[in-house]
C-alpha positions in Angstrom: 144.2 151.5 124.7 142.0 150.7 127.7 141.2 147.0 128.2 139.4 144.5 130.5 139.9 140.9 131.0 136.8 138.6 131.2 137.6 135.0 132.2 136.4 132.7 134.9 139.8 131.0 135.1 141.9 132.9 137.6 145.1 131.5 136.5 144.4 132.7 132.9 143.5 136.1 134.3 146.8 136.3 136.2 148.8 135.5 133.1 146.8 137.9 130.9 147.2 140.6 133.7 151.0 140.1 133.4 151.0 140.4 129.6 148.9 143.5 129.6 151.2 145.1 132.1 154.3 144.5 130.0 152.6 145.9 126.8 153.1 149.7 127.0 150.1 150.7 125.0 147.6 148.9 127.1 145.9 150.2 130.2 144.2 147.5 132.3 140.8 148.9 133.6 139.6 145.7 135.3 139.4 141.9 135.5 136.1 140.2 135.7 135.4 136.5 136.4 131.9 136.5 134.9 130.2 138.2 132.0 127.4 140.0 134.1 129.9 141.9 136.2 131.9 142.8 133.0 128.7 144.0 131.3 127.8 146.2 134.3 131.2 147.7 134.3 130.9 148.5 130.5 127.8 150.6 131.3 129.9 152.8 133.6 133.1 152.9 131.5 132.5 154.1 128.0 136.2 154.3 127.1 136.9 150.6 126.9 138.7 149.9 123.6 139.4 146.1 124.0 138.0 143.1 125.8 140.1 139.9 126.2 137.2 137.5 126.5 136.7 133.8 127.3 133.9 131.8 125.7 133.0 129.1 128.4 131.7 131.0 131.4 128.8 130.7 133.9 125.4 132.4 133.3 126.3 133.8 129.9 128.9 132.5 127.4 131.2 134.7 125.6 129.2 134.8 122.4 126.0 135.7 124.3 128.1 138.4 126.0 129.0 140.1 122.7 125.5 139.8 121.4 124.2 141.6 124.5 126.3 144.6 123.8 124.9 147.3 121.6 128.3 148.7 120.5 130.9 146.1 121.4 134.5 147.3 121.5 137.3 145.4 120.0 137.5 141.8 121.1 140.0 139.2 121.3 138.9 135.7 122.2 141.0 133.8 124.7 139.7 130.1 124.8 140.7 126.6 125.5 138.3 125.4 122.9 139.8 125.5 119.4 136.4 124.4 117.9 135.1 128.0 118.7 137.7 129.7 116.3 135.5 129.9 113.2 132.3 130.8 115.0 134.3 133.5 116.7 134.9 135.3 113.6 131.2 135.5 112.8 131.2 138.1 115.6 134.0 140.0 113.9 136.4 139.5 116.7 139.9 140.9 116.1 141.8 137.6 116.9 141.4 134.2 118.5 144.0 133.1 121.1 144.1 129.4 122.0 145.2 128.6 125.6 147.8 128.3 126.8 148.9 131.7 125.3 152.4 132.6 124.8 153.5 136.4 125.3 154.7 136.4 121.7 151.3 135.3 120.5 149.6 137.8 122.7 151.7 140.6 121.3 150.8 139.6 117.7 147.1 139.9 118.4 147.5 143.3 120.2 149.6 144.5 117.3 146.8 143.4 115.0 144.2 145.4 117.1 146.4 148.5 117.0 147.1 148.2 113.1 143.6 147.4 111.9 141.3 149.2 114.4 143.2 152.3 115.6 141.3 155.4 114.6 144.4 157.2 113.4 145.5 154.2 111.3 142.2 153.4 109.7 141.1 157.0 108.9 143.6 157.2 105.9 143.6 155.1 102.8 141.5 151.9 103.4 144.5 149.7 102.3 144.1 147.7 105.5 142.9 144.1 105.3 140.5 142.2 107.3 139.5 138.5 107.3 135.7 137.7 106.9 134.2 134.2 107.4 132.6 132.7 104.3 131.2 129.2 104.7 133.9 127.2 106.5 136.8 129.5 105.5 138.3 132.9 106.3 138.9 135.1 103.2 140.9 138.2 103.2 139.2 141.6 102.2 140.8 144.9 101.5 138.5 147.7 103.1 138.8 149.8 100.0 137.3 146.9 97.9 134.0 147.3 100.0 131.5 149.3 97.7 128.8 149.6 100.3 127.5 148.3 103.6 123.9 147.5 104.2 122.2 146.9 107.5 120.2 143.6 107.9 118.5 143.5 111.4 121.3 142.3 113.8 123.8 141.9 110.9 125.4 143.9 108.2 126.3 142.9 104.6 129.6 144.0 103.1 129.2 144.3 99.3 132.2 144.4 97.0 132.1 144.3 93.1 132.1 140.5 93.0 130.8 139.3 96.4 128.8 139.8 99.5 129.8 139.0 103.1 127.3 138.8 106.0 128.7 139.5 109.5 127.3 139.8 113.1 127.9 143.6 113.6 125.9 146.8 114.2 125.9 149.6 111.7 127.4 151.9 114.4 130.1 149.6 115.1 131.2 149.0 111.5 130.9 152.8 110.8 133.5 153.3 113.6 135.8 150.7 112.1 135.7 152.0 108.4 138.1 154.7 107.4 136.2 158.0 107.2 138.4 159.2 104.4 137.0 156.5 102.3 133.5 155.7 103.5 130.4 157.9 104.6 127.1 157.0 106.1 124.3 158.2 103.9 121.4 156.5 105.5 120.6 154.6 108.7 120.9 151.4 106.7 123.6 152.3 104.3 127.3 153.2 104.3 129.1 153.8 100.9 132.5 154.0 99.4 132.9 157.6 98.3 134.9 156.8 95.3 132.0 154.6 93.9 129.5 157.6 93.7 128.4 158.3 90.1 125.5 160.7 90.7 123.7 162.3 93.7 120.0 162.9 93.3 117.4 164.6 95.5 116.9 161.7 97.9 119.3 159.1 96.6 122.6 158.5 94.9 124.0 156.0 92.3 127.1 154.0 92.9 128.9 151.7 90.5 129.2 148.1 91.5 131.0 145.9 89.0 129.5 146.7 85.6 126.1 147.9 87.1 124.8 151.0 88.8 122.9 150.6 92.1 120.7 153.3 93.6 121.1 153.9 97.3 118.7 156.0 99.4 120.1 159.1 101.1 118.6 160.0 104.5 117.6 163.7 105.1 119.7 163.8 108.3 122.8 162.6 106.3 122.5 164.7 103.1 124.2 167.8 104.4 127.1 165.8 105.7 127.4 164.0 102.4 127.4 167.3 100.4 129.9 169.0 102.8 132.2 165.8 102.4 132.5 165.9 98.6 133.9 168.4 96.2 130.9 170.2 94.6 131.4 172.6 91.7 128.2 174.6 90.7 127.3 177.6 88.8 
């Protein structure tokens, strides 16, 4: 997993560099002491899988940095301010590390990244769990319990049979995170759980959500992919 470190504190960068070097599955691409330099590097390196990111930095803080990226990779926040923890999960970060960071805690965060966001791991059953911020709390959600995802400007809503969660994420990014064996994108604004499909119509489909049926539009450019992905028996 290719990663970069973005932190204006040189001592923290040195510690993180040592931790990354010791972790066999990580490959350090670069260390940046300001978000602008990191952002410029991301435009050149399209294969960055993880950012170890500080919050308080000059010119642009960590949250503004995340917002500035069209398709942010996995992000672990590394901060000396514990008050940022809940806000961080609004940006769907993988984990939040409070300085000073032990190597054991660092390993736990990287293991979590590998487990929940590795393409090979996540493309199978959808049994993985994530934590979503709701009010002032973090609630656990199984990926397979998501019925559909809907785009909402710079946010997406994750809809289950009983609840709805709004997170700061792009549709492309959430599509990359969800298991392809369970979910499929059917419209520029909708991703659905294939097991919830009840009927496919000319330009839409019906999915079951709780005791109700919801109609979801199907975009022309997505329909062939949808039909090729499901088992169709016809006379």
